[in-house]
SERO-4910 file (N, C-alpha, C, O; in steps of 0.05 Angstrom, whole numbers):
BEGIN
 pado doro    nc1    nc2    nc3   cac1   cac2   cac3    cc1    cc2    cc3    oc1    oc2    oc3
  Unk    A    634   -930   -665    640   -944   -640    618   -930   -616    614   -944   -596
  Unk    A    607   -907   -617    587   -895   -604    557   -901   -603    539   -899   -585
  Unk    A    559   -907   -631    531   -924   -636    523   -951   -632    499   -956   -629
  Unk    A    547   -971   -632    545   -997   -628    541   -998   -594    524  -1010   -581
  Unk    A    566   -977   -582    551   -981   -548    536   -975   -540    530   -984   -518
  Unk    A    519   -957   -553    492   -950   -547    476   -971   -542    467   -978   -520
  Unk    A    471   -990   -576    458  -1008   -576    460  -1038   -561    441  -1054   -558
  Unk    A    483  -1039   -555    486  -1058   -529    481  -1049   -505    479  -1064   -486
  Unk    A    479  -1030   -503    472  -1013   -467    436  -1020   -468    423  -1023   -447
  Unk    A    426  -1022   -495    386  -1014   -490    388  -1046   -502    404  -1054   -520
  Unk    A    370  -1060   -488    368  -1095   -487    343  -1092   -508    326  -1075   -511
  Unk    A    348  -1112   -518    328  -1116   -549    307  -1135   -545    314  -1158   -546
  Unk    A    278  -1130   -541    258  -1142   -536    250  -1154   -564    245  -1144   -586
  Unk    A    250  -1180   -554    228  -1202   -572    213  -1192   -584    200  -1173   -575
  Unk    A    207  -1205   -612    182  -1190   -623    157  -1196   -608    138  -1181   -603
  Unk    A    162  -1225   -602    139  -1229   -583    125  -1219   -560    102  -1222   -552
  Unk    A    148  -1206   -551    147  -1193   -525    133  -1170   -524    117  -1163   -506
  Unk    A    141  -1154   -550    131  -1127   -566    101  -1135   -565     86  -1118   -555
  Unk    A     94  -1155   -573     66  -1163   -581     54  -1155   -557     40  -1134   -554
  Unk    A     60  -1178   -534     47  -1176   -500     43  -1149   -490     23  -1138   -480
  Unk    A     74  -1138   -496     66  -1106   -484     47  -1091   -505     43  -1067   -499
  Unk    A     37  -1098   -524     17  -1083   -534     -6  -1085   -528    -22  -1067   -522
  Unk    A    -10  -1120   -532    -36  -1129   -519    -43  -1118   -495    -65  -1107   -494
  Unk    A    -24  -1118   -471    -30  -1106   -446    -29  -1078   -449    -52  -1071   -443
  Unk    A    -17  -1060   -454    -22  -1032   -463    -47  -1034   -465    -59  -1036   -444
  Unk    A    -60  -1035   -490    -80  -1039   -501   -108  -1038   -487   -127  -1022   -488
  Unk    A   -103  -1066   -472   -118  -1079   -458   -129  -1049   -430   -151  -1040   -430
  Unk    A   -102  -1040   -408    -94  -1017   -400   -108   -998   -401   -123   -994   -381
  Unk    A   -109   -977   -430   -125   -960   -435   -156   -964   -436   -174   -953   -423
  Unk    A   -155   -988   -460   -185   -998   -456   -205   -994   -429   -227   -982   -428
  Unk    A   -190  -1006   -408   -196  -1010   -379   -206   -977   -367   -227   -972   -354
  Unk    A   -187   -962   -375   -182   -930   -362   -210   -916   -372   -226   -905   -358
  Unk    A   -212   -921   -412   -233   -907   -416   -261   -917   -406   -281   -902   -405
  Unk    A   -262   -953   -398   -288   -960   -393   -293   -941   -360   -313   -927   -357
  Unk    A   -275   -943   -343   -281   -936   -322   -285   -906   -314   -299   -898   -295
  Unk    A   -267   -883   -339   -270   -851   -334   -284   -846   -354   -296   -825   -348
  Unk    A   -295   -856   -386   -311   -842   -397   -340   -836   -387   -349   -814   -394
  Unk    A   -355   -853   -372   -378   -842   -361   -370   -820   -339   -388   -809   -327
  Unk    A   -352   -816   -335   -348   -795   -310   -341   -768   -332   -349   -746   -325
  Unk    A   -330   -770   -352   -322   -757   -363   -353   -742   -376   -360   -720   -368
  Unk    A   -368   -756   -393   -394   -749   -402   -414   -741   -380   -432   -728   -388
  Unk    A   -413   -748   -351   -430   -741   -334   -427   -707   -325   -445   -692   -315
  Unk    A   -399   -702   -332   -394   -676   -323   -401   -655   -349   -410   -633   -348
  Unk    A   -396   -665   -364   -397   -655   -392   -429   -651   -387   -437   -628   -386
  Unk    A   -445   -669   -383   -478   -660   -390   -484   -646   -369   -503   -631   -373
  Unk    A   -477   -645   -354   -482   -627   -322   -486   -598   -332   -503   -585   -320
  Unk    A   -477   -588   -347   -470   -561   -360   -494   -564   -391   -496   -541   -402
  Unk    A   -513   -587   -406   -533   -592   -419   -557   -567   -405   -564   -561   -383
  Unk    A   -563   -558   -427   -591   -541   -429   -614   -559   -423   -632   -555   -407
  Unk    A   -610   -580   -440   -641   -595   -440   -648   -613   -418   -629   -617   -402
  Unk    A   -666   -622   -412   -670   -631   -385   -672   -669   -399   -674   -688   -383
  Unk    A   -671   -671   -419   -663   -695   -429   -630   -703   -433   -617   -695   -452
  Unk    A   -619   -719   -415   -581   -729   -414   -575   -729   -433   -557   -714   -440
  Unk    A   -593   -749   -457   -580   -760   -475   -578   -740   -505   -573   -744   -528
  Unk    A   -586   -718   -491   -590   -697   -524   -578   -669   -517   -590   -653   -502
  Unk    A   -555   -663   -529   -543   -637   -516   -557   -615   -535   -557   -620   -559
  Unk    A   -571   -590   -524   -580   -576   -538   -565   -551   -528   -577   -529   -530
  Unk    A   -540   -552   -516   -532   -516   -515   -523   -524   -481   -529   -541   -465
  Unk    A   -500   -494   -483   -476   -500   -453   -507   -474   -438   -521   -456   -447
  Unk    A   -504   -491   -408   -515   -479   -388   -512   -475   -358   -505   -498   -352
  Unk    A   -512   -460   -335   -504   -469   -310   -530   -469   -300   -532   -464   -277
  Unk    A   -558   -476   -317   -578   -467   -306   -590   -496   -276   -608   -493   -260
  Unk    A   -575   -517   -279   -576   -539   -270   -565   -534   -243   -577   -542   -223
  Unk    A   -542   -519   -239   -526   -516   -216   -543   -487   -200   -552   -486   -177
  Unk    A   -544   -472   -213   -571   -455   -203   -592   -464   -194   -598   -452   -174
  Unk    A   -610   -485   -202   -625   -499   -184   -618   -512   -159   -626   -508   -136
  Unk    A   -603   -527   -168   -592   -540   -141   -580   -526   -124   -570   -538   -105
  Unk    A   -577   -504   -126   -561   -482   -106   -581   -467    -89   -578   -453    -69
  Unk    A   -612   -474   -107   -632   -463    -96   -652   -480    -83   -676   -475    -80
  Unk    A   -637   -505    -75   -665   -518    -71   -663   -526    -41   -642   -535    -31
  Unk    A   -680   -522    -30   -673   -524      0   -668   -544      9   -648   -546     23
  Unk    A   -685   -567      3   -684   -600     18   -658   -610      7   -652   -633     12
  Unk    A   -642   -596     -6   -619   -607    -15   -589   -595     -6   -567   -606     -6
  Unk    A   -599   -566      2   -587   -547     13   -579   -552     45   -558   -547     57
  Unk    A   -609   -568     54   -607   -580     84   -587   -603     92   -573   -606    112
  Unk    A   -592   -621     63   -586   -653     72   -544   -646     65   -525   -658     73
  Unk    A   -546   -620     47   -509   -620     47   -505   -613     73   -488   -626     85
  Unk    A   -520   -594     88   -503   -583    111   -511   -605    129   -496   -607    149
  Unk    A   -536   -627    129   -518   -644    147   -499   -664    140   -491   -678    158
  Unk    A   -493   -667    123   -468   -684    105   -445   -668    113   -424   -678    122
  Unk    A   -447   -654    111   -419   -628    127   -420   -629    157   -396   -626    163
  Unk    A   -425   -630    166   -438   -624    201   -435   -657    205   -419   -661    223
  Unk    A   -442   -674    199   -429   -708    210   -404   -709    197   -388   -723    210
  Unk    A   -392   -698    176   -366   -714    166   -348   -698    173   -325   -705    170
  Unk    A   -356   -667    186   -331   -654    201   -334   -669    238   -313   -666    251
  Unk    A   -352   -679    249   -349   -681    264   -337   -710    272   -320   -712    289
  Unk    A   -350   -734    257   -334   -753    251   -304   -758    243   -291   -777    251
  Unk    A   -295   -737    225   -261   -738    225   -253   -725    249   -230   -728    257
  Unk    A   -271   -711    262   -248   -694    287   -251   -718    306   -234   -714    323
  Unk    A   -262   -739    311   -269   -762    324   -250   -778    318   -238   -790    336
  Unk    A   -245   -783    292   -234   -807    282   -207   -800    280   -191   -818    278
  Unk    A   -197   -776    280   -164   -770    289   -159   -776    306   -141   -793    311
  Unk    A   -178   -761    329   -157   -775    359   -169   -801    365   -168   -806    389
  Unk    A   -178   -818    352   -180   -844    360   -160   -858    339   -151   -879    347
  Unk    A   -154   -852    319   -137   -858    301   -103   -860    314    -85   -877    315
  Unk    A   -107   -829    321    -79   -823    327    -69   -839    353    -48   -851    353
  Unk    A    -87   -837    376    -80   -846    400    -83   -880    396    -68   -895    410
  Unk    A   -101   -891    379   -101   -915    377    -71   -929    365    -59   -948    375
  Unk    A    -63   -914    344    -40   -920    338    -15   -917    352      4   -933    349
  Unk    A    -15   -893    370      7   -890    376      5   -905    404     26   -906    417
  Unk    A    -22   -919    418    -14   -932    439     -5   -964    420     15   -975    429
  Unk    A    -14   -974    405     -6   -994    383     21   -997    388     32  -1015    400
  Unk    A     32   -977    377     60   -971    376     72   -972    399     90   -989    399
  Unk    A     67   -957    430     87   -961    437     87   -978    471    101   -979    491
  Unk    A     65   -986    462     63  -1012    488     64  -1036    472     60  -1039    448
  Unk    A     69  -1054    492     66  -1086    480     54  -1092    505     58  -1084    528
  Unk    A     37  -1112    494     14  -1130    513     -1  -1156    500      3  -1157    476
  Unk    A    -15  -1173    507    -25  -1199    502    -44  -1191    469    -38  -1195    446
  Unk    A    -59  -1185    477    -79  -1176    460    -86  -1159    441   -107  -1152    430
  Unk    A    -45  -1148    437    -47  -1124    414    -43  -1137    388    -43  -1118    372
  Unk    A    -41  -1157    377    -44  -1169    347    -79  -1172    349    -95  -1166    330
  Unk    A    -85  -1179    366   -118  -1191    363   -142  -1156    357   -163  -1152    344
  Unk    A   -126  -1140    373   -137  -1111    369   -136  -1110    348   -156  -1113    334
  Unk    A   -108  -1104    337   -104  -1096    309   -127  -1107    284   -140  -1095    268
  Unk    A   -124  -1137    291   -144  -1149    271   -178  -1140    271   -194  -1140    253
  Unk    A   -181  -1133    297   -212  -1116    301   -223  -1093    292   -246  -1087    285
  Unk    A   -190  -1075    293   -193  -1054    288   -198  -1046    254   -212  -1027    246
  Unk    A   -183  -1068    237   -195  -1071    213   -210  -1079    194   -211  -1077    170
  Unk    A   -226  -1092    212   -250  -1116    200   -273  -1086    191   -278  -1083    167
  Unk    A   -280  -1073    205   -298  -1046    190   -284  -1043    158   -301  -1048    141
  Unk    A   -261  -1038    148   -250  -1027    129   -251  -1052    108   -243  -1048     85
  Unk    A   -263  -1081    117   -260  -1095     93   -286  -1109     97   -286  -1128     81
  Unk    A   -305  -1109    109   -330  -1116    107   -345  -1111     95   -342  -1088     88
  Unk    A   -366  -1122     84   -387  -1103     66   -402  -1086     73   -413  -1093     94
  Unk    A   -409  -1061     65   -416  -1045     76   -447  -1054     85   -454  -1046    107
  Unk    A   -467  -1070     69   -490  -1069     71   -497  -1093    101   -517  -1090    115
  Unk    A   -477  -1113    105   -474  -1128    135   -459  -1095    156   -463  -1098    180
  Unk    A   -449  -1077    152   -448  -1068    174   -471  -1049    180   -481  -1048    203
  Unk    A   -482  -1034    159   -503  -1022    165   -528  -1042    175   -532  -1040    199
  Unk    A   -542  -1058    165   -560  -1080    180   -544  -1082    216   -557  -1075    235
  Unk    A   -518  -1091    217   -511  -1093    240   -513  -1079    253   -530  -1083    271
  Unk    A   -498  -1051    252   -512  -1029    273   -536  -1019    276   -541  -1008    297
  Unk    A   -564  -1024    246   -587  -1011    259   -594  -1043    285   -601  -1041    308
  Unk    A   -591  -1060    274   -599  -1079    299   -580  -1074    323   -584  -1091    341
  Unk    A   -567  -1061    328   -547  -1051    354   -566  -1032    355   -586  -1043    363
  Unk    A   -569  -1012    352   -577   -990    356   -608   -991    365   -618   -973    379
  Unk    A   -623  -1014    356   -654  -1026    362   -653  -1031    387   -668  -1023    404
  Unk    A   -626  -1052    389   -622  -1063    407   -623  -1059    438   -630  -1073    458
  Unk    A   -612  -1030    434   -613  -1011    457   -623   -990    457   -619   -969    470
  Unk    A   -635   -995    443   -663   -963    443   -652   -945    443   -653   -928    461
  Unk    A   -636   -942    421   -624   -917    413   -635   -907    395   -645   -922    378
  Unk    A   -637   -880    391   -658   -867    370   -636   -859    349   -614   -847    349
  Unk    A   -652   -872    330   -637   -865    301   -638   -830    290   -658   -816    289
  Unk    A   -615   -823    283   -611   -792    283   -590   -783    281   -577   -803    272
  Unk    A   -575   -765    284   -539   -745    285   -530   -764    293   -519   -777    275
  Unk    A   -529   -776    318   -508   -791    334   -508   -815    325   -484   -821    325
  Unk    A   -520   -831    318   -536   -854    313   -509   -858    279   -491   -875    276
  Unk    A   -519   -834    259   -497   -839    245   -466   -826    243   -450   -832    225
  Unk    A   -463   -811    262   -433   -798    265   -423   -828    285   -400   -836    292
  Unk    A   -438   -835    287   -417   -860    309   -416   -890    290   -399   -907    291
  Unk    A   -435   -889    274   -429   -910    251   -402   -902    231   -384   -917    225
  Unk    A   -406   -874    222   -387   -864    208   -363   -870    223   -355   -892    216
  Unk    A   -350   -861    240   -331   -860    263   -323   -888    264   -299   -890    270
  Unk    A   -338   -917    258   -333   -944    255   -309   -946    241   -286   -952    248
  Unk    A   -324   -939    212   -309   -945    185   -289   -921    176   -271   -921    159
  Unk    A   -296   -905    188   -269   -881    181   -243   -884    203   -224   -893    191
  Unk    A   -238   -881    222   -221   -882    241   -201   -901    240   -179   -898    251
  Unk    A   -210   -922    227   -184   -944    216   -165   -930    196   -141   -936    199
  Unk    A   -171   -915    179   -158   -906    157   -138   -884    170   -115   -882    162
  Unk    A   -147   -869    189   -121   -856    205   -107   -869    226    -87   -860    237
  Unk    A   -119   -892    231    -92   -906    248    -76   -918    232    -52   -915    238
  Unk    A    -84   -935    207    -66   -939    182    -45   -922    174    -21   -926    173
  Unk    A    -62   -895    167    -39   -870    161    -16   -869    180      8   -871    177
  Unk    A    -30   -866    200     -2   -861    222     15   -881    237     35   -873    249
  Unk    A      9   -903    236     22   -930    239     41   -922    215     63   -911    221
  Unk    A     36   -924    192     62   -920    171     82   -901    184    106   -903    185
  Unk    A     67   -882    193     82   -857    192    107   -865    225    128   -856    233
  Unk    A     91   -883    233    108   -891    269    128   -908    259    149   -909    272
  Unk    A    126   -924    235    155   -940    232    173   -921    223    196   -928    229
  Unk    A    172   -901    210    203   -888    215    210   -867    239    230   -852    240
  Unk    A    191   -870    254    196   -852    280    224   -864    299    226   -887    307
  Unk    A    242   -845    304    265   -850    318    256   -859    345    244   -840    357
  Unk    A    258   -881    358    255   -884    389    263   -869    405    247   -863    423
  Unk    A    294   -854    405    297   -839    418    285   -807    425    290   -792    444
  Unk    A    271   -806    406    257   -773    407    242   -769    435    249   -754    453
  Unk    A    226   -781    433    216   -781    460    235   -787    486    236   -772    506
  Unk    A    243   -801    485    263   -800    515    279   -777    512    280   -763    533
  Unk    A    293   -767    491    297   -744    487    291   -720    499    306   -705    510
  Unk    A    262   -719    495    248   -692    494    249   -695    537    250   -676    553
  Unk    A    246   -725    543    244   -722    573    265   -719    584    264   -707    606
  Unk    A    289   -725    576    317   -723    588    308   -693    584    312   -692    608
  Unk    A    300   -668    576    303   -647    574    281   -636    596    280   -612    600
  Unk    A    270   -648    605    254   -637    626    220   -638    614    201   -636    630
  Unk    A    216   -642    587    191   -651    580    173   -672    600    185   -692    608
  Unk    A    150   -668    609    131   -692    615    132   -708    594    141   -702    572
  Unk    A    117   -735    603    109   -751    574     87   -736    554     88   -737    529
  Unk    A     65   -721    569     46   -713    555     57   -695    531     51   -697    507
  Unk    A     77   -671    547     86   -656    533    104   -661    510    104   -645    491
  Unk    A    121   -683    510    133   -699    493    114   -704    471    120   -697    448
  Unk    A     92   -716    475     77   -732    452     63   -708    436     60   -709    412
  Unk    A     55   -683    455     39   -664    437     55   -640    424     42   -621    415
  Unk    A     83   -639    422    107   -618    419    126   -640    408    143   -628    394
  Unk    A    130   -662    408    152   -670    393    135   -698    372    140   -703    348
  Unk    A    121   -707    384    109   -733    373     83   -725    348     78   -738    327
  Unk    A     72   -703    358     46   -700    342     58   -689    316     53   -698    294
  Unk    A     79   -665    321     87   -648    304     95   -671    275     87   -671    252
  Unk    A    120   -691    291    124   -713    272     98   -726    244     97   -729    220
  Unk    A     79   -732    271     54   -747    256     43   -739    230     39   -751    209
  Unk    A     39   -708    241     23   -685    229     16   -698    195     -6   -708    190
  Unk    A     35   -698    174     27   -710    150      5   -729    155    -18   -727    147
  Unk    A     14   -749    169     -1   -772    164    -38   -773    182    -58   -787    175
  Unk    A    -36   -755    201    -59   -736    207    -79   -729    191   -102   -735    187
  Unk    A    -56   -710    178    -79   -695    158    -86   -714    135   -107   -708    124
  Unk    A    -75   -733    126    -79   -745    104   -102   -762    107   -118   -767     89
  Unk    A   -102   -777    139   -120   -792    147   -151   -784    149   -172   -797    145
  Unk    A   -146   -757    156   -169   -736    153   -183   -729    134   -208   -727    134
  Unk    A   -169   -725    116   -179   -716     82   -193   -747     84   -218   -747     83
  Unk    A   -181   -769     85   -205   -791     77   -223   -806     92   -239   -823     83
  Unk    A   -221   -800    114   -240   -791    140   -270   -779    126   -293   -789    127
  Unk    A   -261   -756    115   -271   -731    111   -296   -744     86   -320   -745     84
  Unk    A   -269   -751     67   -277   -764     45   -301   -787     40   -319   -787     23
  Unk    A   -295   -809     61   -310   -826     61   -337   -822     68   -356   -830     55
  Unk    A   -338   -807     91   -361   -800    110   -372   -778     84   -396   -781     91
  Unk    A   -374   -762     65   -395   -747     57   -406   -769     35   -428   -766     25
  Unk    A   -392   -787     29   -388   -806      2   -415   -826      8   -433   -831     -8
  Unk    A   -412   -834     35   -429   -858     50   -453   -859     42   -463   -837     39
  Unk    A   -467   -880     36   -500   -882     29   -506   -905     36   -530   -908     39
  Unk    A   -487   -934     42   -514   -950     55   -517   -952     85   -537   -958     98
  Unk    A   -486   -943     94   -488   -951    126   -507   -932    141   -520   -937    162
  Unk    A   -506   -907    126   -520   -882    137   -550   -885    128   -565   -871    141
  Unk    A   -563   -902    106   -585   -908     98   -594   -919    119   -615   -911    129
  Unk    A   -578   -943    132   -592   -956    153   -592   -942    176   -610   -949    192
  Unk    A   -574   -921    183   -567   -908    208   -579   -881    210   -574   -869    230
  Unk    A   -594   -870    194   -606   -847    192   -640   -842    194   -657   -857    184
  Unk    A   -644   -820    209   -676   -808    213   -674   -789    189   -654   -779    178
  Unk    A   -698   -785    186   -709   -764    160   -691   -736    168   -672   -727    155
  Unk    A   -700   -729    188   -678   -705    193   -652   -707    186   -641   -691    170
  Unk    A   -639   -731    199   -614   -729    194   -595   -738    166   -571   -742    164
  Unk    A   -623   -740    140   -611   -754    116   -591   -729    107   -593   -704    107
  Unk    A   -572   -745     99   -546   -738     77   -554   -728     49   -576   -731     40
  Unk    A   -535   -714     34   -534   -706     17   -537   -738     -7   -554   -736    -25
  Unk    A   -525   -757     -4   -521   -782    -27   -543   -792    -15   -545   -812    -29
  Unk    A   -561   -793      2   -579   -810     19   -610   -794      1   -631   -806     -2
  Unk    A   -602   -760    -12   -626   -751    -25   -620   -753    -48   -639   -748    -63
  Unk    A   -600   -760    -60   -584   -760    -87   -594   -796    -98   -601   -801   -120
  Unk    A   -593   -809    -82   -596   -840    -81   -635   -839    -87   -645   -850   -106
  Unk    A   -648   -825    -69   -683   -823    -70   -689   -813    -97   -707   -823   -109
  Unk    A   -673   -789   -108   -685   -773   -131   -681   -793   -156   -698   -799   -173
  Unk    A   -655   -801   -155   -651   -828   -167   -670   -845   -181   -672   -849   -205
  Unk    A   -684   -854   -159   -699   -877   -151   -726   -869   -176   -735   -884   -193
  Unk    A   -733   -840   -170   -756   -834   -177   -747   -827   -208   -765   -834   -224
  Unk    A   -727   -815   -219   -718   -807   -251   -704   -789   -249   -702   -773   -230
  Unk    A   -689   -791   -276   -664   -775   -282   -669   -744   -279   -684   -735   -297
  Unk    A   -662   -729   -263   -663   -708   -257   -633   -691   -267   -611   -700   -261
  Unk    A   -635   -669   -281   -612   -658   -284   -589   -651   -267   -564   -652   -271
  Unk    A   -607   -642   -246   -599   -636   -220   -570   -657   -215   -548   -651   -205
  Unk    A   -579   -684   -226   -562   -701   -212   -535   -703   -217   -516   -708   -201
  Unk    A   -536   -698   -245   -508   -692   -253   -498   -670   -241   -474   -670   -236
  Unk    A   -515   -645   -234   -493   -628   -229   -480   -633   -199   -456   -630   -194
  Unk    A   -498   -640   -183   -501   -658   -164   -470   -683   -164   -451   -676   -150
  Unk    A   -469   -701   -176   -449   -720   -182   -425   -705   -187   -404   -707   -174
  Unk    A   -429   -688   -208   -401   -668   -219   -386   -656   -194   -362   -660   -189
  Unk    A   -405   -640   -179   -391   -619   -147   -380   -647   -136   -356   -649   -138
  Unk    A   -394   -669   -125   -381   -688   -113   -357   -706   -124   -344   -718   -107
  Unk    A   -349   -710   -153   -326   -722   -163   -303   -704   -158   -282   -711   -146
  Unk    A   -310   -674   -171   -288   -652   -167   -273   -654   -135   -250   -652   -128
  Unk    A   -297   -659   -120   -288   -652    -88   -276   -673    -76   -253   -671    -67
  Unk    A   -295   -700    -75   -269   -727    -77   -246   -725    -88   -226   -725    -74
  Unk    A   -243   -723   -116   -214   -724   -129   -194   -699   -117   -170   -703   -115
  Unk    A   -205   -672   -108   -183   -660    -97   -173   -664    -71   -150   -657    -63
  Unk    A   -198   -680    -52   -188   -693    -31   -170   -721    -32   -156   -728    -13
  Unk    A   -171   -731    -47   -159   -761    -49   -136   -750    -68   -115   -761    -63
  Unk    A   -134   -735    -83   -106   -721    -90    -81   -712    -66    -57   -716    -62
  Unk    A   -106   -695    -50    -85   -685    -26    -74   -709    -10    -51   -713     -1
  Unk    A    -98   -724     -7    -88   -746     20    -58   -756      1    -36   -757     13
  Unk    A    -60   -760    -21    -41   -779    -38    -19   -766    -39      3   -777    -38
  Unk    A    -25   -732    -41      5   -717    -35     14   -711     -9     35   -698     -6
  Unk    A     -2   -722     15     14   -723     33     22   -753     53     34   -756     75
  Unk    A      6   -774     30     21   -796     36     53   -799     27     71   -810     40
  Unk    A     53   -786      5     81   -789     -6    104   -772      5    128   -776      6
  Unk    A     90   -752     12    106   -735     34    114   -741     68    133   -731     81
  Unk    A     90   -762     77     98   -783     91    118   -803     90    128   -816    109
  Unk    A    124   -805     67    140   -824     64    173   -808     57    193   -823     53
***
């Protein structure tokens, strides 16, 4: 009787559906292999002793050693870190305050502003890069660190805004009112009650902004000067000259760092929910 009951509780799929599941499952596995096998090979060959990427001659750290003694690349890395850090700081402030204002106040142009904010997230990067270059040239603004930071903030802060807006959906509207009833000013209520509640979303958006700024190539290419060139720009220039094994080492470091930041952001989003 127990075996009969367990059989009845499990719906049996027709043979045709099993075949469909097998086909789609195999297709999914094939897609993942297509996407991630080159990345795995790149990580493996970053430890290849040979200068030829297609020939494995032995395990070695020499390309990483040469990478960390390459002065131009180290300078480009410092530029990337400076730009990404400043971009993240401004993006967090603009995204958090923007999300709070759009949530807290109702005004006629609210929906239009919401739409305009999200445009940098979907517009092609080549168009954004050329547009920003034309804008800086029109106002006679010199290209350099400032122009790159402004450009990065343009497409980074909407990600913070989206994360904070998602968190604000679950906010109890009486929290701020209760804090002010207990004697807090609106400023104190925001920073002592609202900001701690929004902190998971703020951190998640900050990690995403930092990752996007560190990885950006196209917009930076149009808005940077030689002195403010970032690491992705240097890597792009090296790749055009030829396949240097140091590119594998650089790419491996970027892949690992980006994966850590993205996973951290995803964990914080789940915590946010």
